[in-house]
C-alpha positions as CSV (number, residue, x, y, z in Angstrom):
1,M,-64.3,78.4,-33.6
2,K,-67.1,80.9,-32.8
3,I,-66.3,84.6,-32.6
4,Y,-68.1,86.6,-29.9
5,A,-68.1,90.4,-29.9
6,H,-67.0,91.5,-26.5
7,R,-69.4,94.1,-25.2
8,G,-70.4,94.4,-28.9
9,F,-67.8,95.6,-31.4
10,S,-66.1,97.5,-28.6
11,G,-62.7,97.8,-30.3
12,E,-64.2,100.5,-32.6
13,Y,-67.5,101.6,-31.0
14,P,-68.7,102.5,-27.5
15,E,-69.0,99.3,-25.5
16,N,-72.3,97.8,-24.6
17,T,-74.3,100.3,-26.8
18,M,-76.8,99.5,-29.5
19,L,-74.3,100.9,-32.0
20,A,-71.6,98.3,-30.9
21,F,-74.2,95.5,-31.1
22,E,-75.4,96.5,-34.5
23,K,-71.9,96.7,-35.8
24,A,-71.1,93.3,-34.4
25,V,-74.1,91.9,-36.3
26,E,-73.0,93.7,-39.5
27,V,-69.6,92.0,-39.5
28,R,-71.3,88.6,-39.0
29,S,-70.2,87.8,-35.4
30,D,-71.4,84.4,-34.2
31,G,-72.2,85.9,-30.8
32,I,-72.4,89.1,-28.7
33,E,-71.2,89.3,-25.1
34,L,-72.8,91.9,-22.8
35,D,-73.2,92.7,-19.1
36,V,-76.3,93.4,-17.0
37,H,-76.9,95.2,-13.7
38,L,-80.1,96.3,-12.0
39,S,-81.3,99.9,-11.9
40,K,-82.7,101.5,-8.8
41,D,-86.2,100.6,-9.9
42,G,-85.2,97.0,-10.7
43,K,-84.8,97.1,-14.5
44,L,-82.0,95.2,-16.3
45,I,-79.4,97.6,-17.6
46,V,-76.6,96.8,-20.1
47,I,-73.4,98.2,-18.8
48,H,-70.1,96.7,-17.6
49,D,-69.2,98.6,-14.5
50,E,-71.1,99.1,-11.3
51,F,-70.1,102.8,-11.5
52,L,-71.0,105.1,-14.4
53,L,-67.9,107.2,-14.5
54,R,-65.7,105.3,-16.9
55,T,-68.2,104.9,-19.7
56,T,-70.4,108.0,-19.2
57,G,-68.5,110.5,-17.0
58,K,-71.5,110.6,-14.6
59,P,-71.1,110.1,-10.8
60,G,-72.6,107.2,-8.8
61,K,-73.6,103.6,-9.4
62,V,-76.1,102.1,-11.9
63,S,-78.2,101.2,-8.9
64,D,-78.4,104.9,-7.8
65,Y,-80.5,105.7,-10.9
66,D,-83.9,104.7,-12.2
67,R,-84.2,103.1,-15.7
68,S,-85.8,106.3,-17.1
69,E,-82.8,108.3,-16.0
70,L,-80.2,105.9,-17.2
71,I,-81.4,105.6,-20.8
72,K,-81.0,109.3,-21.2
73,I,-77.3,109.1,-20.4
74,N,-74.6,109.0,-23.2
75,A,-72.4,105.9,-22.8
76,G,-69.8,107.0,-25.4
77,K,-67.1,108.3,-23.2
78,T,-64.7,105.4,-24.0
79,K,-64.7,106.6,-27.6
80,D,-64.6,110.3,-26.7
81,D,-68.3,110.7,-27.6
82,K,-67.3,110.9,-31.2
83,F,-70.3,108.8,-32.3
84,G,-72.8,111.3,-30.9
85,F,-75.5,110.2,-28.5
86,T,-75.1,106.5,-27.8
87,P,-77.3,105.9,-24.8
88,I,-77.1,103.3,-22.0
89,V,-79.2,100.3,-23.2
90,E,-82.1,98.6,-21.3
91,F,-81.7,94.8,-21.7
92,E,-85.3,94.4,-22.9
93,D,-84.6,96.7,-25.8
94,Y,-81.6,94.6,-26.7
95,C,-83.7,91.4,-26.6
96,N,-86.3,93.0,-28.9
97,Y,-83.5,93.9,-31.3
98,I,-81.8,90.5,-31.4
99,K,-84.8,88.2,-31.2
100,D,-85.0,87.6,-35.0
101,K,-81.3,87.4,-35.6
102,D,-79.3,84.2,-35.9
103,I,-76.7,85.1,-33.2
104,I,-75.9,83.9,-29.7
105,T,-76.0,86.3,-26.7
106,N,-73.6,85.7,-23.8
107,I,-75.3,87.5,-20.9
108,E,-72.9,88.2,-18.1
109,I,-74.7,88.6,-14.7
110,K,-72.7,91.2,-12.8
111,T,-73.0,90.0,-9.3
112,N,-69.3,89.6,-8.4
113,N,-69.0,93.0,-6.7
114,I,-72.6,94.0,-5.9
115,Y,-75.3,91.3,-5.5
116,Y,-78.6,92.3,-7.0
117,P,-81.4,90.1,-5.5
118,G,-83.6,88.7,-8.2
119,I,-81.4,89.6,-11.1
120,E,-81.2,86.0,-12.4
121,E,-84.9,85.7,-12.4
122,K,-85.4,89.0,-14.2
123,A,-82.9,88.0,-16.9
124,I,-84.5,84.6,-17.4
125,E,-88.0,86.2,-17.6
126,L,-86.9,88.5,-20.5
127,V,-85.1,85.7,-22.3
128,K,-88.2,83.6,-22.2
129,K,-90.5,86.5,-23.2
130,Y,-88.5,87.0,-26.4
131,K,-88.0,83.3,-27.0
132,L,-84.2,83.4,-26.8
133,E,-83.8,80.3,-24.7
134,E,-81.8,78.4,-27.4
135,K,-79.7,81.4,-28.2
136,V,-78.2,82.5,-24.9
137,I,-75.4,81.6,-22.5
138,F,-75.6,83.0,-19.0
139,S,-72.2,83.6,-17.4
140,S,-70.8,85.2,-14.2
141,F,-67.7,85.4,-12.1
142,N,-70.0,84.6,-9.1
143,W,-70.4,80.8,-8.7
144,L,-73.7,81.5,-6.9
145,S,-75.3,83.2,-9.9
146,V,-74.2,80.4,-12.3
147,I,-75.6,77.7,-10.0
148,K,-78.8,79.6,-9.4
149,I,-79.4,79.9,-13.2
150,K,-79.0,76.1,-13.5
151,E,-81.4,75.5,-10.6
152,L,-84.0,77.9,-12.1
153,V,-83.7,76.7,-15.7
154,P,-81.6,73.5,-16.0
155,Y,-81.9,73.4,-19.8
156,M,-80.3,76.8,-20.4
157,K,-76.6,77.1,-21.0
158,S,-74.3,78.5,-18.3
159,A,-70.7,79.4,-17.9
160,L,-68.3,80.3,-15.1
161,L,-65.9,83.2,-15.7
162,Q,-62.4,83.3,-14.2
163,E,-59.5,85.8,-14.2
164,D,-56.2,86.3,-12.3
165,Y,-56.1,82.6,-11.6
166,L,-57.5,79.5,-13.3
167,T,-58.7,76.4,-11.6
168,Q,-56.7,73.4,-12.9
169,N,-59.5,70.8,-12.3
170,I,-62.3,73.2,-13.5
171,G,-63.7,70.6,-15.9
172,N,-64.4,68.2,-13.1
173,L,-66.0,70.9,-10.9
174,E,-68.2,72.3,-13.6
175,K,-69.4,68.8,-14.6
176,S,-70.4,68.1,-11.1
177,F,-72.7,71.2,-11.1
178,K,-73.9,70.6,-14.6
179,I,-72.4,73.8,-15.9
180,N,-71.8,73.8,-19.7
181,Y,-69.0,76.3,-20.5
182,Y,-65.8,77.7,-19.0
183,H,-64.9,81.3,-19.8
184,P,-61.3,82.0,-18.8
185,D,-58.9,84.8,-19.4
186,G,-57.2,83.5,-22.5
187,R,-53.7,84.8,-21.4
188,L,-53.7,82.3,-18.6
189,L,-55.2,79.2,-20.3
190,D,-52.9,76.2,-20.6
191,D,-52.8,72.7,-22.0
192,N,-53.8,71.0,-18.8
193,I,-56.9,73.1,-18.3
194,V,-58.0,72.7,-21.9
195,E,-57.5,68.9,-21.6
196,N,-59.4,68.8,-18.3
197,C,-62.3,70.6,-19.8
198,K,-62.4,68.5,-23.0
199,I,-62.4,65.1,-21.1
200,N,-65.4,66.5,-19.0
201,D,-67.2,67.8,-22.1
202,I,-67.0,71.4,-20.9
203,K,-66.8,73.9,-23.8
204,I,-64.4,76.9,-23.6
205,N,-65.0,80.4,-24.7
206,S,-61.9,82.4,-24.0
207,W,-61.7,86.2,-23.4
208,A,-60.6,88.8,-24.4
209,V,-58.7,87.5,-27.4
210,N,-57.4,90.6,-29.2
211,E,-53.8,89.6,-30.0
212,L,-52.7,87.3,-32.9
213,E,-50.5,85.2,-30.7
214,I,-53.4,84.4,-28.3
215,F,-55.7,83.8,-31.2
216,I,-53.2,81.2,-32.6
217,K,-53.1,79.4,-29.3
218,M,-56.9,79.2,-29.1
219,K,-57.1,77.9,-32.6
220,K,-54.5,75.3,-31.9
221,W,-56.5,74.1,-28.9
222,N,-59.7,74.0,-31.1
223,I,-61.7,75.6,-28.3
224,E,-65.4,76.4,-28.8
225,G,-65.0,80.2,-29.2
226,I,-63.3,83.4,-28.4
227,I,-64.6,86.7,-27.0
228,T,-62.9,89.6,-28.7
229,N,-63.1,93.4,-29.0
230,Y,-62.3,93.1,-32.7
231,P,-64.7,90.5,-34.2
232,D,-64.0,91.6,-37.8
233,L,-60.3,90.9,-37.5
234,M,-60.8,87.5,-35.8
235,I,-63.4,86.4,-38.3
236,N,-61.0,87.2,-41.2
237,M,-58.3,85.1,-39.5
238,K,-60.5,82.0,-39.0
């Protein structure tokens, strides 16, 4: 079972920062999960929320700022800024960092609340530029983004995210659209959904698995991987 660091090693370090990504690599995570939005000037920015307030304390949305402004903003608010200046990351800088490392990157396209025209193409362009095609999974809560990725690059791996409710026949649906992975909220996953995915050859990476009892369930089901805030702990429990 693969261990993906959720927004990097976000249990201990500021989420979606280079520090969190570096620490995830240090503890030998199998993968890193991160989120991308577009800046005002159309650059891919690594951050979870559409708004800056929770992680930076700044007002406004990611799309209100140019890339040059965003990378000067400290993204350490979730850890009370105790690690000093941990700036918002431009996705290209992450790609340059990770290109020579043996690790999978799960790129979540954040188009479920705000749709950014062209975000899928921009993400694919950078993945190709840094030759990461075999080391990425594209995911989104937005069906349209997942399907668009498959239309643009059918050979790249893709995943549909779900929370609040889980579709019981998701394996059949994903197979019909040639989607490779299912990324559900692990607290809601059940035997029927796991079986439906397995018979349709859809691999499951469940999130955010931070509690022992959920980890034990995932291990029992022998799913492909888990996405966790604490990759060090989960690696030790494998």
